[in-house]
N, C-alpha and C positions, 0 to 999 in steps of 0.2 A: 292736662296741657291742651291749649286751643289748637284747632285745625290749622290756623294761620302759623302758629309757632312750630307745629310739626313740619309744615311745608318749608318754613324758613330753615329749620335744622337740616332737612333733607338737602336743600340747596347748599348749605354751608358744608355739610359732610362731603358733598361732591367736590366742592372747592378745595377742601382740605386734602382729599385723596389726590386731586390733580396736582396740588402744590407738592405733595410728597413725591409724586412721580417726576415733577419738573422743578428742581431747586430754584428758589427765588434769586434774583440778581443780588449780588453783594452790595450792602449798604456802605456808604462812606461815613466816617466819624464826624460829628459836629464839633466845631470849634468857634470861638469868638472871632468875629471879623476884625481885621487890622485896625479899623477906625473905632472899635469898641461899641458900635451902635447896634450891632445885630450878630448874626451867625453865618458861618460858611461851612461847606463840606470840605474835608480834606481826604485826598490831596487835590481834588479838582479845582477848589476855590469857588465853586458855585454857591450862590447865596441860599440860605435856608431860613424859612420862617415857621416856627412852631404853630400849629393849629390843631387842637385836639381836645381830649376829654379827660376829666378825672373819672376813673373807674374804681370808686372807693367802696361801693357796695352794690348788691343787685336790687332788683325791683321789690324784693321782700325785706330789704334792709340788712341782709346778711353780708358780713365782711368776706373779702375774697378767700381768706384762709379757712373760712367756715364751710365752703362748698367746693373749692377747687379740687379736692381729692376725690370726691364722689360725683361731681357734675362737670368734669373736665370738658366734655363736649359743649356744654353751654358757654364756658369761658372762651373756647376757641371760636364758637359762633359769634359771641359778642365782639371779639376782636375783628373778625371779618366784617361785621355790621358797622363797627366804628370806621373801618377803612372805607367801606362803601359810602358812608355819609360824608367822606372827604377828609377825615383826620389823617395827620401824619405823626402825631404824638399821642401817647396814652400815659397818664400819670396814675400809678398804682401806689397803694398805701400798705406798707408791710408792718405787721404788728410785732412788737418786740418779743412778746411771749411765745409767738409761733416759731421764732427763729433762734432763740437762745434758751437752752434748757438749764444752764447753770452759768455763773459768771465767766467760766473758762471753757464752756462746752456748747458750740452751736448745734442746731438741729439739722442733721444731714438730710433728712427727708424733705424738710421745707426748702433747703437750698437746692436740692435736686429738682423740686417742683418749680422753683424760680428759674432755674436753667431751662426747663421746658417752656416756661412762659416767654423767655427771651427768644427761644427758637420759634415760637408762634409769631412773635412780633416780626422776626426776620421774614417768615413766610408771607406775612401780610404787608410787608413794606412799612412797618411802623417802628417808631423809636419810643423808648420808655423813659419816663422820669420816675426814678425809684425813690419814693418818700419813705423814710424809715422811722423806727422807734415808736410806732403807734401804740397807744394804750387806749384805743377808742372804746373797747368793751372792758369796763373796769374789772369784771369778774374773771377775765382771762389774763389779767396782769399778774405775773408771779409775785407772791408775797415777799419772797426773799429780795426781789428787785426793789420794791418800794421800801424795804427796811434798810437798804444800803445808805450810807452817808453820801454826801455830794461827790467826794473823790471816788468812792466805790461805784457810784451810779455812772459817772462819766467813764470810768474804766470799762464797765459792762457795755455801755453804749459804743465805745470805741471797738470792743470785741465784735459787736453786731456788725459794724460797718466794715471791719477788716474781713469778716467772713463773707459778707455779701460782695464786696469789691473783688475779693480773690476769685469767687465763682464767676464774676462778670468781666474779669480782666480782658481788655482788648476787644470787647464786643461793641461794634459800632451801633448795635441796636439800643444801647444804653445812651440816651441823650444826656442825662444828668443824674447825679445823686443829690437828693434834697434831704438835708440832714435831719430835719424834724418839721412837722406841721405846726406852725404858729407857736413857737417857744416864747415864753415870757420869763422875766427875771424877778425873783422875790415873791414871797407869799403874802405880803401885806400883813394883816393880823393873823393869817393862818400860816403857821410855820411847820405844819405837819403833813399837808396834802400836796402831792406833786401835780395834781390835775385840777382843771377848772374848765368852764365853758361848755357845759353839757347842752346838747341839742338832740332832741328826739331819741334820748337814751344813749347817745354816744358822746364821748368826751374828746374834743378835738384840740384842746390847748393844754400844753404841759409847761411846768416850771423847770428851768435848768438849774436854778438855785433857790432854795427856800429862804435863806437868810443871806443878805448881802454882806453882813459882818463888816461893815464900814468900807467895803471895796467899791470903787466906781463901777457902774453898770457896764460901761464900755470895756473895762478890764475883764469882767466876768465873761462877757460875750466873746471877747478875743480869745481868752484861754479855752473856753468851751469849743468854739469853732476849730481852733488849732488842734485840740485833743481828738476831734472826730475826723477832721480833714486829713490829718497826717497819715493815718493808716490807709485811708482811701487812696491817697496819692502814692503811697508806697506800693500798694497792690495793683492800682490801675492808673498809671501816671498821666495818661491823656484824658482822663475823665474830667467833665465839668461838674462843679459843685455849687450848690445854692442853698438857701433856707427859705421855706415858705412863710411869708410874713403878713401880719396884720398891718395895713397901712394906717398908722395912727393919725395921719393928716385927715382922715375921714371924720375923726372925732375932734382933733385940735388942728385947725388949718395951719399948714406949714410945718407940722411936726414930722420928724424923720426918725425911723426906727434906729435903735442902737446898732442893729446888725448892718446898717448902711452908712455908719460913720466910717471915716477913712481907715482906722486901725483894723476894724472887722472886715470891711468890704474888700480890703486888699487880700484877704484870705479866701474870698469867694470869686466866682467867675461871672455871675450875673445876678440881677435882682429879681426876686419873685414876690409879687404882692397879690393879695386876695381882695378884689374890688367888687362890691355889690352896690351899684349906683342907686340912690334914692330918687324917687320921682320928684321932680321939681328942684332937685339939688345936684344937677349934673356937674356944675362947676366945682363942687366940693370933691367929686370923684376925679375930675381933671387935675385939681390941685394935688391930690394924693399921688398921681403919676408924676407930676413935676417935682414934688418934694423928694421923691426917691430916685431922681435922675442923678447918678453919681459917677457918670462916665463909663458905665457898663450897660449892657443890654437890659431892658426892663421887660419882663414877661408878666402879663396878668395871668397868674397861675390858677386862679379861681374866678369865674364870672358866671352869673345866672340872674334871671329876672325875679329875684326875691322881693325887691322893694320898688320896682318900676315896671312899666309895661314893655312889651317886646319892641314896639316902634321906638320908644324912648331909649331903650338899651342899644338898639342898632344905631340910632343917631349919635349916641355918645361914643360908641366904639369907632365910628367913622371920624368923629371929631378929634380923636387922639391917635389915629393910625400912624402918624409920622413920629410919635413918641414911644410907641409900644412895639417891641420886637417879636412878640408872639402872644397867643391866647389859648387858654385851656378852660373849657366849660365842663359840663357833666353829662355822663351817659350811664344809665342804670339798667341796661339789659332789655329795654323795650324800644322797638323801632317806631318811627312815626306811624307806620301802617297799623301796628299793634295798638298804639295809643288811640288812634281814631276808632278802632273797633272795640275798645275797652269802655266800661261804664263811665259816664261823664263825671268828672270831679275837678276841683280847682287844681290839685297837684298834677293830674294828667294834662290839663289844659296848659299849665305853665311849661311842663316838660315838652309837650308837643310844639308849642310856640318856639321854644328854644331850639329844638332839633330842626325845625323847618328853617329857622334863621341860619343855623349852623350850616346846613346842607346848601342853602341858597347862596350863602356868602363864601363858602369854601374856595371856589375858583379864584375869588378876588383876594380874600384875606390870607390865604396860604402862600400868596406870592410875596416876595420881598417888597418893601416900601421904604422910601419913595422909589418909583420905577426908574430904570436906567434912562 
């Protein structure tokens, strides 16, 4: 561990000890604003604009459940660092196999750890987007789960969400439950594999149905969202629910996700899209935001300079500020100071540029828009 990291951890441990001695101020729960364009805090009615990070893995590519039991201090430190950078929201990604041991048996230890993470968020003044049902590491997905038919799989997914929502009931630190990261419908020619979209050894896209069997896609999406949202609303009635979506308008201009058609959208509280603008094609990214405006707040739940420069990314973000209710980028456990001290690489330069933009823009972008 570097000397810089040790000094950072020492500072963080001091902050954690101080927080334990002096309880953090109570957070208010987030709700959709009366005009449907953004978010407010209840009961005060003050506006709230999500500005934060995906915390989906650490700097070594390990998923949260792979190190939070043995390196809890690092997790706590990362949360404090994200808050210091200006975040008010953190999106975490929960793996199905870590939380469900059998179709009818949740993993109590994982749920206990999640409760501890919610408490850390409280102490930091952060709110969580809990994204569920992850199967990012294929070898960690239970075999019995993938052998279930569609009905059984949905039932197991509902059991996951019931267990998570029951543990998080009434916690204002939970900003939203995100049912799944980038679900798709139908397996095309492959009607045996629930997963697709591998990137750097992780699988981020799942199918909610392998075979449409003649059913309209909108009907499948409606039934699936209802099956998962119902137990959440029964356990945590004030919770906000969303689905992290690929904005197909980035591929086919004007296209709208099936999850944002009226029948499905009525079951969700806000729109979450993942936008990675391409250099020289910023209008296509803007069109994706417009295509998914369905009378609910639009949150760009994933954004990063993968295919454009930092200056271009910032210019695009400013151009659509009045259409976007919140932004969630990425943080992987390395601060800007640590990245500057690290060996030069393209990935480190991209991440450093993003974090510098995030910290610089936080005072402006975390404020509601348009201004009063």
